[in-house]
PDB file of N, CA, C and O in Angstrom:
ATOM      1  N   MET A   1     122.563  89.040 108.648  1.00  0.00           N
ATOM      2  CA  MET A   1     121.171  89.829 108.833  1.00  0.00           C
ATOM      3  C   MET A   1     121.217  91.422 108.150  1.00  0.00           C
ATOM      4  O   MET A   1     122.028  92.324 107.939  1.00  0.00           O
ATOM      5  N   VAL A   2     119.756  91.107 107.961  1.00  0.00           N
ATOM      6  CA  VAL A   2     119.300  92.987 107.478  1.00  0.00           C
ATOM      7  C   VAL A   2     118.274  93.199 107.732  1.00  0.00           C
ATOM      8  O   VAL A   2     117.359  92.449 108.071  1.00  0.00           O
ATOM      9  N   VAL A   3     118.338  94.585 107.550  1.00  0.00           N
ATOM     10  CA  VAL A   3     117.374  95.918 108.210  1.00  0.00           C
ATOM     11  C   VAL A   3     116.272  95.764 106.747  1.00  0.00           C
ATOM     12  O   VAL A   3     116.643  95.677 105.576  1.00  0.00           O
ATOM     13  N   LEU A   4     115.226  95.767 107.129  1.00  0.00           N
ATOM     14  CA  LEU A   4     114.576  96.494 106.124  1.00  0.00           C
ATOM     15  C   LEU A   4     114.410  97.884 106.220  1.00  0.00           C
ATOM     16  O   LEU A   4     114.271  98.535 107.256  1.00  0.00           O
ATOM     17  N   PRO A   5     114.441  98.370 104.830  1.00  0.00           N
ATOM     18  CA  PRO A   5     114.094  99.852 104.568  1.00  0.00           C
ATOM     19  C   PRO A   5     113.005  99.945 105.284  1.00  0.00           C
ATOM     20  O   PRO A   5     112.074  99.141 105.275  1.00  0.00           O
ATOM     21  N   GLY A   6     113.136 101.420 106.239  1.00  0.00           N
ATOM     22  CA  GLY A   6     112.297 101.827 107.397  1.00  0.00           C
ATOM     23  C   GLY A   6     112.534 101.727 108.595  1.00  0.00           C
ATOM     24  O   GLY A   6     112.262 102.525 109.493  1.00  0.00           O
ATOM     25  N   GLY A   7     113.288 100.286 108.671  1.00  0.00           N
ATOM     26  CA  GLY A   7     113.700  99.762 110.042  1.00  0.00           C
ATOM     27  C   GLY A   7     112.610  99.047 111.221  1.00  0.00           C
ATOM     28  O   GLY A   7     112.597  99.027 112.452  1.00  0.00           O
ATOM     29  N   LYS A   8     111.842  98.558 110.289  1.00  0.00           N
ATOM     30  CA  LYS A   8     110.834  98.142 111.043  1.00  0.00           C
ATOM     31  C   LYS A   8     111.300  96.560 111.593  1.00  0.00           C
ATOM     32  O   LYS A   8     111.466  96.005 112.679  1.00  0.00           O
ATOM     33  N   TYR A   9     111.414  96.163 109.947  1.00  0.00           N
ATOM     34  CA  TYR A   9     111.653  94.685 110.509  1.00  0.00           C
ATOM     35  C   TYR A   9     113.215  94.171 110.176  1.00  0.00           C
ATOM     36  O   TYR A   9     113.922  94.800 109.389  1.00  0.00           O
ATOM     37  N   LEU A  10     113.624  93.096 110.784  1.00  0.00           N
ATOM     38  CA  LEU A  10     115.075  92.958 110.675  1.00  0.00           C
ATOM     39  C   LEU A  10     114.930  91.262 110.749  1.00  0.00           C
ATOM     40  O   LEU A  10     114.585  90.557 111.697  1.00  0.00           O
ATOM     41  N   VAL A  11     115.393  90.843 109.161  1.00  0.00           N
ATOM     42  CA  VAL A  11     115.936  89.555 109.201  1.00  0.00           C
ATOM     43  C   VAL A  11     117.247  88.542 108.546  1.00  0.00           C
ATOM     44  O   VAL A  11     117.891  88.476 107.498  1.00  0.00           O
ATOM     45  N   ALA A  12     117.174  87.717 110.068  1.00  0.00           N
ATOM     46  CA  ALA A  12     118.266  86.677 110.423  1.00  0.00           C
ATOM     47  C   ALA A  12     118.315  85.111 110.305  1.00  0.00           C
ATOM     48  O   ALA A  12     117.557  84.155 110.140  1.00  0.00           O
ATOM     49  N   SER A  13     119.412  85.351 110.453  1.00  0.00           N
ATOM     50  CA  SER A  13     119.651  83.533 109.782  1.00  0.00           C
ATOM     51  C   SER A  13     120.039  83.350 111.765  1.00  0.00           C
ATOM     52  O   SER A  13     120.807  84.036 112.440  1.00  0.00           O
ATOM     53  N   ALA A  14     118.911  81.845 112.322  1.00  0.00           N
ATOM     54  CA  ALA A  14     119.283  81.389 113.514  1.00  0.00           C
ATOM     55  C   ALA A  14     119.371  80.607 113.591  1.00  0.00           C
ATOM     56  O   ALA A  14     118.842  79.983 112.671  1.00  0.00           O
ATOM     57  N   CYS A  15     120.058  79.765 114.643  1.00  0.00           N
ATOM     58  CA  CYS A  15     120.222  78.262 114.919  1.00  0.00           C
ATOM     59  C   CYS A  15     120.069  78.065 116.237  1.00  0.00           C
ATOM     60  O   CYS A  15     119.689  79.003 116.939  1.00  0.00           O
ATOM     61  N   ASN A  16     120.418  76.459 116.938  1.00  0.00           N
ATOM     62  CA  ASN A  16     119.915  76.339 117.997  1.00  0.00           C
ATOM     63  C   ASN A  16     121.420  76.055 118.613  1.00  0.00           C
ATOM     64  O   ASN A  16     122.351  76.091 117.808  1.00  0.00           O
ATOM     65  N   LEU A  17     121.780  75.701 120.356  1.00  0.00           N
ATOM     66  CA  LEU A  17     122.785  75.692 120.555  1.00  0.00           C
ATOM     67  C   LEU A  17     123.371  75.381 120.150  1.00  0.00           C
ATOM     68  O   LEU A  17     124.417  76.029 120.161  1.00  0.00           O
ATOM     69  N   ALA A  18     123.344  74.010 119.324  1.00  0.00           N
ATOM     70  CA  ALA A  18     124.174  72.705 119.246  1.00  0.00           C
ATOM     71  C   ALA A  18     124.574  73.168 117.352  1.00  0.00           C
ATOM     72  O   ALA A  18     125.651  72.821 116.867  1.00  0.00           O
ATOM     73  N   LYS A  19     123.816  73.738 116.748  1.00  0.00           N
ATOM     74  CA  LYS A  19     124.121  74.256 115.783  1.00  0.00           C
ATOM     75  C   LYS A  19     123.793  73.478 114.753  1.00  0.00           C
ATOM     76  O   LYS A  19     124.279  73.452 113.623  1.00  0.00           O
ATOM     77  N   THR A  20     122.715  72.685 115.340  1.00  0.00           N
ATOM     78  CA  THR A  20     121.836  71.252 114.168  1.00  0.00           C
ATOM     79  C   THR A  20     120.922  71.728 113.500  1.00  0.00           C
ATOM     80  O   THR A  20     120.847  71.371 112.324  1.00  0.00           O
ATOM     81  N   HIS A  21     119.820  72.800 114.097  1.00  0.00           N
ATOM     82  CA  HIS A  21     118.687  73.172 112.930  1.00  0.00           C
ATOM     83  C   HIS A  21     119.101  74.919 112.783  1.00  0.00           C
ATOM     84  O   HIS A  21     119.633  75.665 113.605  1.00  0.00           O
ATOM     85  N   TYR A  22     118.759  75.102 111.805  1.00  0.00           N
ATOM     86  CA  TYR A  22     119.243  76.639 111.159  1.00  0.00           C
ATOM     87  C   TYR A  22     117.239  76.755 110.697  1.00  0.00           C
ATOM     88  O   TYR A  22     116.347  75.982 110.346  1.00  0.00           O
ATOM     89  N   SER A  23     117.426  78.376 111.027  1.00  0.00           N
ATOM     90  CA  SER A  23     115.899  78.764 110.033  1.00  0.00           C
ATOM     91  C   SER A  23     116.361  80.744 110.094  1.00  0.00           C
ATOM     92  O   SER A  23     117.304  81.395 110.543  1.00  0.00           O
ATOM     93  N   LEU A  24     115.250  81.017 109.464  1.00  0.00           N
ATOM     94  CA  LEU A  24     115.060  82.411 108.716  1.00  0.00           C
ATOM     95  C   LEU A  24     113.877  82.815 109.991  1.00  0.00           C
ATOM     96  O   LEU A  24     112.977  82.060 110.357  1.00  0.00           O
ATOM     97  N   VAL A  25     114.129  84.090 110.492  1.00  0.00           N
ATOM     98  CA  VAL A  25     113.933  84.905 111.373  1.00  0.00           C
ATOM     99  C   VAL A  25     113.511  86.171 110.985  1.00  0.00           C
ATOM    100  O   VAL A  25     114.237  87.078 110.579  1.00  0.00           O
ATOM    101  N   VAL A  26     112.361  86.189 111.121  1.00  0.00           N
ATOM    102  CA  VAL A  26     111.800  87.786 110.737  1.00  0.00           C
ATOM    103  C   VAL A  26     111.258  88.782 112.356  1.00  0.00           C
ATOM    104  O   VAL A  26     110.221  88.560 112.981  1.00  0.00           O
ATOM    105  N   TYR A  27     112.239  89.779 112.680  1.00  0.00           N
ATOM    106  CA  TYR A  27     111.833  90.136 113.679  1.00  0.00           C
ATOM    107  C   TYR A  27     111.065  92.202 113.432  1.00  0.00           C
ATOM    108  O   TYR A  27     111.318  93.233 112.808  1.00  0.00           O
ATOM    109  N   VAL A  28     109.852  91.519 114.666  1.00  0.00           N
ATOM    110  CA  VAL A  28     109.262  93.270 114.356  1.00  0.00           C
ATOM    111  C   VAL A  28     110.216  94.323 115.395  1.00  0.00           C
ATOM    112  O   VAL A  28     109.870  94.216 116.571  1.00  0.00           O
ATOM    113  N   LEU A  29     111.056  95.056 115.218  1.00  0.00           N
ATOM    114  CA  LEU A  29     111.546  95.833 115.647  1.00  0.00           C
ATOM    115  C   LEU A  29     110.984  96.456 116.992  1.00  0.00           C
ATOM    116  O   LEU A  29     111.307  96.263 118.164  1.00  0.00           O
ATOM    117  N   ASP A  30     109.686  97.564 116.197  1.00  0.00           N
ATOM    118  CA  ASP A  30     109.546  98.505 117.179  1.00  0.00           C
ATOM    119  C   ASP A  30     107.777  97.984 117.549  1.00  0.00           C
ATOM    120  O   ASP A  30     106.806  98.566 117.066  1.00  0.00           O
ATOM    121  N   HIS A  31     107.693  96.898 118.404  1.00  0.00           N
ATOM    122  CA  HIS A  31     106.692  96.695 118.767  1.00  0.00           C
ATOM    123  C   HIS A  31     106.117  96.869 119.873  1.00  0.00           C
ATOM    124  O   HIS A  31     106.492  96.264 120.878  1.00  0.00           O
ATOM    125  N   ARG A  32     105.155  97.685 119.882  1.00  0.00           N
ATOM    126  CA  ARG A  32     104.337  98.605 121.110  1.00  0.00           C
ATOM    127  C   ARG A  32     104.492  98.191 122.659  1.00  0.00           C
ATOM    128  O   ARG A  32     104.514  98.896 123.668  1.00  0.00           O
ATOM    129  N   ILE A  33     104.604  96.660 122.474  1.00  0.00           N
ATOM    130  CA  ILE A  33     104.721  96.846 123.928  1.00  0.00           C
ATOM    131  C   ILE A  33     105.717  95.624 124.353  1.00  0.00           C
ATOM    132  O   ILE A  33     105.806  95.580 125.580  1.00  0.00           O
ATOM    133  N   ARG A  34     106.218  94.975 123.931  1.00  0.00           N
ATOM    134  CA  ARG A  34     107.305  94.132 124.057  1.00  0.00           C
ATOM    135  C   ARG A  34     108.857  94.408 123.468  1.00  0.00           C
ATOM    136  O   ARG A  34     109.881  93.784 123.746  1.00  0.00           O
ATOM    137  N   GLY A  35     108.668  95.696 122.448  1.00  0.00           N
ATOM    138  CA  GLY A  35     109.889  95.862 122.186  1.00  0.00           C
ATOM    139  C   GLY A  35     110.336  94.842 120.511  1.00  0.00           C
ATOM    140  O   GLY A  35     109.880  94.783 119.369  1.00  0.00           O
ATOM    141  N   ILE A  36     111.482  94.186 121.299  1.00  0.00           N
ATOM    142  CA  ILE A  36     111.794  93.391 119.442  1.00  0.00           C
ATOM    143  C   ILE A  36     111.060  92.064 119.975  1.00  0.00           C
ATOM    144  O   ILE A  36     111.193  91.512 121.067  1.00  0.00           O
ATOM    145  N   VAL A  37     110.176  91.685 118.792  1.00  0.00           N
ATOM    146  CA  VAL A  37     109.134  90.191 118.850  1.00  0.00           C
ATOM    147  C   VAL A  37     109.460  89.607 117.195  1.00  0.00           C
ATOM    148  O   VAL A  37     109.256  90.083 116.079  1.00  0.00           O
ATOM    149  N   PRO A  38     109.996  88.480 117.646  1.00  0.00           N
ATOM    150  CA  PRO A  38     109.946  87.397 116.555  1.00  0.00           C
ATOM    151  C   PRO A  38     108.814  87.014 115.579  1.00  0.00           C
ATOM    152  O   PRO A  38     107.906  86.415 116.155  1.00  0.00           O
ATOM    153  N   LEU A  39     108.686  87.138 114.684  1.00  0.00           N
ATOM    154  CA  LEU A  39     107.017  87.793 113.403  1.00  0.00           C
ATOM    155  C   LEU A  39     106.831  86.282 113.144  1.00  0.00           C
ATOM    156  O   LEU A  39     105.820  85.712 113.554  1.00  0.00           O
ATOM    157  N   ALA A  40     107.962  85.519 112.352  1.00  0.00           N
ATOM    158  CA  ALA A  40     107.568  84.812 111.589  1.00  0.00           C
ATOM    159  C   ALA A  40     109.016  84.007 111.366  1.00  0.00           C
ATOM    160  O   ALA A  40     110.012  84.682 111.106  1.00  0.00           O
ATOM    161  N   GLU A  41     109.111  82.615 111.466  1.00  0.00           N
ATOM    162  CA  GLU A  41     110.248  81.527 111.350  1.00  0.00           C
ATOM    163  C   GLU A  41     110.040  80.595 110.364  1.00  0.00           C
ATOM    164  O   GLU A  41     108.946  80.079 110.134  1.00  0.00           O
ATOM    165  N   THR A  42     111.425  80.282 109.564  1.00  0.00           N
ATOM    166  CA  THR A  42     111.094  78.889 108.530  1.00  0.00           C
ATOM    167  C   THR A  42     112.672  78.283 108.804  1.00  0.00           C
ATOM    168  O   THR A  42     113.744  78.883 108.731  1.00  0.00           O
ATOM    169  N   PRO A  43     112.432  77.084 109.093  1.00  0.00           N
ATOM    170  CA  PRO A  43     113.515  75.972 108.498  1.00  0.00           C
ATOM    171  C   PRO A  43     113.942  76.303 107.301  1.00  0.00           C
ATOM    172  O   PRO A  43     113.262  76.494 106.293  1.00  0.00           O
ATOM    173  N   VAL A  44     115.894  76.413 107.522  1.00  0.00           N
ATOM    174  CA  VAL A  44     116.517  76.130 106.407  1.00  0.00           C
ATOM    175  C   VAL A  44     117.300  74.935 106.527  1.00  0.00           C
ATOM    176  O   VAL A  44     117.571  74.321 107.559  1.00  0.00           O
ATOM    177  N   ARG A  45     117.754  74.581 104.897  1.00  0.00           N
ATOM    178  CA  ARG A  45     118.698  73.006 106.040  1.00  0.00           C
ATOM    179  C   ARG A  45     119.757  73.558 106.668  1.00  0.00           C
ATOM    180  O   ARG A  45     120.114  72.976 107.693  1.00  0.00           O
ATOM    181  N   GLY A  46     120.691  75.046 106.160  1.00  0.00           N
ATOM    182  CA  GLY A  46     122.047  75.112 107.104  1.00  0.00           C
ATOM    183  C   GLY A  46     121.489  76.957 107.094  1.00  0.00           C
ATOM    184  O   GLY A  46     120.498  77.653 106.871  1.00  0.00           O
ATOM    185  N   LYS A  47     123.177  77.064 107.579  1.00  0.00           N
ATOM    186  CA  LYS A  47     123.064  78.746 108.323  1.00  0.00           C
ATOM    187  C   LYS A  47     122.896  79.092 106.377  1.00  0.00           C
ATOM    188  O   LYS A  47     123.160  78.381 105.407  1.00  0.00           O
ATOM    189  N   ALA A  48     122.112  81.088 106.543  1.00  0.00           N
ATOM    190  CA  ALA A  48     121.965  81.441 105.831  1.00  0.00           C
ATOM    191  C   ALA A  48     123.082  82.337 105.331  1.00  0.00           C
ATOM    192  O   ALA A  48     123.924  82.775 106.115  1.00  0.00           O
ATOM    193  N   TYR A  49     123.095  82.558 104.292  1.00  0.00           N
ATOM    194  CA  TYR A  49     124.364  83.499 103.754  1.00  0.00           C
ATOM    195  C   TYR A  49     124.111  84.335 102.868  1.00  0.00           C
ATOM    196  O   TYR A  49     123.476  84.009 101.864  1.00  0.00           O
ATOM    197  N   ASN A  50     124.816  86.288 103.185  1.00  0.00           N
ATOM    198  CA  ASN A  50     124.746  87.078 102.111  1.00  0.00           C
ATOM    199  C   ASN A  50     122.759  87.180 102.180  1.00  0.00           C
ATOM    200  O   ASN A  50     122.307  87.072 101.040  1.00  0.00           O
ATOM    201  N   ILE A  51     121.752  87.339 103.163  1.00  0.00           N
ATOM    202  CA  ILE A  51     120.236  87.446 102.962  1.00  0.00           C
ATOM    203  C   ILE A  51     120.209  88.615 102.521  1.00  0.00           C
ATOM    204  O   ILE A  51     120.999  89.494 102.864  1.00  0.00           O
ATOM    205  N   CYS A  52     118.922  88.798 101.381  1.00  0.00           N
ATOM    206  CA  CYS A  52     118.946  89.696 101.375  1.00  0.00           C
ATOM    207  C   CYS A  52     117.266  90.211 101.323  1.00  0.00           C
ATOM    208  O   CYS A  52     116.329  89.454 101.070  1.00  0.00           O
ATOM    209  N   ALA A  53     117.165  91.486 101.588  1.00  0.00           N
ATOM    210  CA  ALA A  53     115.169  90.991 101.756  1.00  0.00           C
ATOM    211  C   ALA A  53     115.067  92.519 101.487  1.00  0.00           C
ATOM    212  O   ALA A  53     115.824  93.425 101.834  1.00  0.00           O
ATOM    213  N   LYS A  54     113.604  92.549 100.578  1.00  0.00           N
ATOM    214  CA  LYS A  54     113.337  93.889 100.606  1.00  0.00           C
ATOM    215  C   LYS A  54     111.440  93.349 100.182  1.00  0.00           C
ATOM    216  O   LYS A  54     111.052  92.203  99.953  1.00  0.00           O
ATOM    217  N   TYR A  55     110.634  94.591 100.204  1.00  0.00           N
ATOM    218  CA  TYR A  55     109.390  95.069  99.739  1.00  0.00           C
ATOM    219  C   TYR A  55     108.468  94.765  98.568  1.00  0.00           C
ATOM    220  O   TYR A  55     108.118  95.743  97.907  1.00  0.00           O
ATOM    221  N   MET A  56     108.069  93.705  98.247  1.00  0.00           N
ATOM    222  CA  MET A  56     107.306  93.640  96.939  1.00  0.00           C
ATOM    223  C   MET A  56     105.911  93.360  97.039  1.00  0.00           C
ATOM    224  O   MET A  56     105.473  93.141  98.168  1.00  0.00           O
ATOM    225  N   SER A  57     105.142  93.327  96.075  1.00  0.00           N
ATOM    226  CA  SER A  57     104.070  93.165  96.046  1.00  0.00           C
ATOM    227  C   SER A  57     103.890  91.574  95.374  1.00  0.00           C
ATOM    228  O   SER A  57     104.168  91.713  94.183  1.00  0.00           O
ATOM    229  N   VAL A  58     103.620  90.451  95.576  1.00  0.00           N
ATOM    230  CA  VAL A  58     102.968  89.438  95.273  1.00  0.00           C
ATOM    231  C   VAL A  58     101.567  88.726  94.646  1.00  0.00           C
ATOM    232  O   VAL A  58     101.252  87.740  95.312  1.00  0.00           O
ATOM    233  N   GLU A  59     100.737  88.977  93.616  1.00  0.00           N
ATOM    234  CA  GLU A  59     100.075  88.951  93.366  1.00  0.00           C
ATOM    235  C   GLU A  59      98.823  89.892  94.280  1.00  0.00           C
ATOM    236  O   GLU A  59      97.791  89.406  94.743  1.00  0.00           O
ATOM    237  N   GLY A  60      99.243  91.303  94.372  1.00  0.00           N
ATOM    238  CA  GLY A  60      98.913  92.295  94.797  1.00  0.00           C
ATOM    239  C   GLY A  60      98.765  92.539  95.545  1.00  0.00           C
ATOM    240  O   GLY A  60      97.953  93.445  95.733  1.00  0.00           O
ATOM    241  N   THR A  61      99.617  91.762  96.882  1.00  0.00           N
ATOM    242  CA  THR A  61      99.432  91.642  97.817  1.00  0.00           C
ATOM    243  C   THR A  61     100.655  92.161  98.767  1.00  0.00           C
ATOM    244  O   THR A  61     101.548  91.322  98.642  1.00  0.00           O
ATOM    245  N   PRO A  62     101.049  93.130  99.612  1.00  0.00           N
ATOM    246  CA  PRO A  62     102.239  93.746  99.737  1.00  0.00           C
ATOM    247  C   PRO A  62     103.165  92.284 100.443  1.00  0.00           C
ATOM    248  O   PRO A  62     102.854  91.125 100.716  1.00  0.00           O
ATOM    249  N   SER A  63     104.136  92.919 100.513  1.00  0.00           N
ATOM    250  CA  SER A  63     105.081  91.296 101.046  1.00  0.00           C
ATOM    251  C   SER A  63     106.611  91.347 100.980  1.00  0.00           C
ATOM    252  O   SER A  63     107.300  92.040 100.231  1.00  0.00           O
ATOM    253  N   ILE A  64     106.975  90.532 101.852  1.00  0.00           N
ATOM    254  CA  ILE A  64     108.076  90.801 101.809  1.00  0.00           C
ATOM    255  C   ILE A  64     109.135  89.629 101.233  1.00  0.00           C
ATOM    256  O   ILE A  64     108.765  88.518 101.614  1.00  0.00           O
ATOM    257  N   LEU A  65     110.092  89.595 100.592  1.00  0.00           N
ATOM    258  CA  LEU A  65     111.005  88.902  99.771  1.00  0.00           C
ATOM    259  C   LEU A  65     112.364  88.503 100.315  1.00  0.00           C
ATOM    260  O   LEU A  65     113.233  89.357 100.488  1.00  0.00           O
ATOM    261  N   ILE A  66     112.595  87.006 100.635  1.00  0.00           N
ATOM    262  CA  ILE A  66     113.663  87.192 101.376  1.00  0.00           C
ATOM    263  C   ILE A  66     114.635  86.333 100.253  1.00  0.00           C
ATOM    264  O   ILE A  66     114.234  85.589  99.358  1.00  0.00           O
ATOM    265  N   GLY A  67     115.674  86.594 100.511  1.00  0.00           N
ATOM    266  CA  GLY A  67     116.638  85.499  99.425  1.00  0.00           C
ATOM    267  C   GLY A  67     118.207  85.374 100.292  1.00  0.00           C
ATOM    268  O   GLY A  67     118.643  86.160 101.134  1.00  0.00           O
ATOM    269  N   TYR A  68     118.832  84.155  99.778  1.00  0.00           N
ATOM    270  CA  TYR A  68     119.711  84.072 100.758  1.00  0.00           C
ATOM    271  C   TYR A  68     120.674  82.832  99.973  1.00  0.00           C
ATOM    272  O   TYR A  68     120.250  82.009  99.161  1.00  0.00           O
ATOM    273  N   ILE A  69     121.812  82.946 100.378  1.00  0.00           N
ATOM    274  CA  ILE A  69     122.547  81.784  99.589  1.00  0.00           C
ATOM    275  C   ILE A  69     123.135  80.806 100.490  1.00  0.00           C
ATOM    276  O   ILE A  69     123.562  81.078 101.612  1.00  0.00           O
ATOM    277  N   ARG A  70     123.140  79.549  99.900  1.00  0.00           N
ATOM    278  CA  ARG A  70     123.301  78.292 100.879  1.00  0.00           C
ATOM    279  C   ARG A  70     124.290  77.888 101.016  1.00  0.00           C
ATOM    280  O   ARG A  70     123.843  77.236 100.072  1.00  0.00           O
ATOM    281  N   ARG A  71     125.913  77.332 101.354  1.00  0.00           N
ATOM    282  CA  ARG A  71     126.340  76.935 100.979  1.00  0.00           C
ATOM    283  C   ARG A  71     126.573  75.186 101.420  1.00  0.00           C
ATOM    284  O   ARG A  71     126.483  74.808 102.589  1.00  0.00           O
ATOM    285  N   LYS A  72     126.874  74.274 100.288  1.00  0.00           N
ATOM    286  CA  LYS A  72     127.239  72.980  99.925  1.00  0.00           C
ATOM    287  C   LYS A  72     128.745  72.594 101.058  1.00  0.00           C
ATOM    288  O   LYS A  72     129.782  73.150 100.696  1.00  0.00           O
ATOM    289  N   THR A  73     128.801  72.097 101.771  1.00  0.00           N
ATOM    290  CA  THR A  73     129.779  71.490 102.688  1.00  0.00           C
ATOM    291  C   THR A  73     129.990  69.705 101.944  1.00  0.00           C
ATOM    292  O   THR A  73     129.120  68.842 101.822  1.00  0.00           O
ATOM    293  N   LEU A  74     131.478  69.641 101.555  1.00  0.00           N
ATOM    294  CA  LEU A  74     131.937  68.768 100.454  1.00  0.00           C
ATOM    295  C   LEU A  74     131.932  67.924 101.882  1.00  0.00           C
ATOM    296  O   LEU A  74     132.130  68.475 102.965  1.00  0.00           O
ATOM    297  N   LYS A  75     131.613  66.154 101.686  1.00  0.00           N
ATOM    298  CA  LYS A  75     131.639  65.293 102.315  1.00  0.00           C
ATOM    299  C   LYS A  75     133.253  65.150 103.169  1.00  0.00           C
ATOM    300  O   LYS A  75     133.368  64.776 104.336  1.00  0.00           O
ATOM    301  N   SER A  76     134.146  65.459 102.458  1.00  0.00           N
ATOM    302  CA  SER A  76     135.641  65.175 103.433  1.00  0.00           C
ATOM    303  C   SER A  76     135.783  66.492 104.016  1.00  0.00           C
ATOM    304  O   SER A  76     136.804  66.677 104.679  1.00  0.00           O
ATOM    305  N   HIS A  77     134.836  67.582 103.880  1.00  0.00           N
ATOM    306  CA  HIS A  77     134.926  68.264 105.158  1.00  0.00           C
ATOM    307  C   HIS A  77     134.025  68.155 106.280  1.00  0.00           C
ATOM    308  O   HIS A  77     134.336  68.740 107.317  1.00  0.00           O
ATOM    309  N   GLN A  78     133.100  67.582 106.231  1.00  0.00           N
ATOM    310  CA  GLN A  78     131.917  67.150 107.434  1.00  0.00           C
ATOM    311  C   GLN A  78     132.556  66.401 108.804  1.00  0.00           C
ATOM    312  O   GLN A  78     132.464  66.766 109.976  1.00  0.00           O
ATOM    313  N   SER A  79     133.324  65.075 108.168  1.00  0.00           N
ATOM    314  CA  SER A  79     133.838  64.771 109.392  1.00  0.00           C
ATOM    315  C   SER A  79     135.595  65.822 110.689  1.00  0.00           C
ATOM    316  O   SER A  79     136.237  65.395 111.649  1.00  0.00           O
ATOM    317  N   THR A  80     135.650  67.383 109.813  1.00  0.00           N
ATOM    318  CA  THR A  80     136.599  67.675 110.463  1.00  0.00           C
ATOM    319  C   THR A  80     136.335  68.910 110.704  1.00  0.00           C
ATOM    320  O   THR A  80     137.109  69.753 111.158  1.00  0.00           O
ATOM    321  N   ASN A  81     134.601  69.110 110.230  1.00  0.00           N
ATOM    322  CA  ASN A  81     134.069  70.504 110.960  1.00  0.00           C
ATOM    323  C   ASN A  81     132.746  70.085 111.565  1.00  0.00           C
ATOM    324  O   ASN A  81     131.795  69.535 111.010  1.00  0.00           O
ATOM    325  N   ARG A  82     132.913  70.518 112.997  1.00  0.00           N
ATOM    326  CA  ARG A  82     131.583  70.538 114.013  1.00  0.00           C
ATOM    327  C   ARG A  82     132.094  71.472 114.851  1.00  0.00           C
ATOM    328  O   ARG A  82     131.444  71.849 115.826  1.00  0.00           O
TER     329      ARG A  82
END
């Protein structure tokens, strides 16, 4: 997980209890009513490693850009890693 400059947003890799579905979630850390609140979520194929995030302007719109590394599991290790 990574906190963006200014400490207002947190980006984290999340999964369900069975570890079968993974997603990237952007949290607002200083919501005025409920404290920490998930703002956006997007599914990813597997756990996200080395997450980096920063503010950038995309076509003139202020945005948060997120990058991460996805590891590929070898077929010989899929049956042993549970």
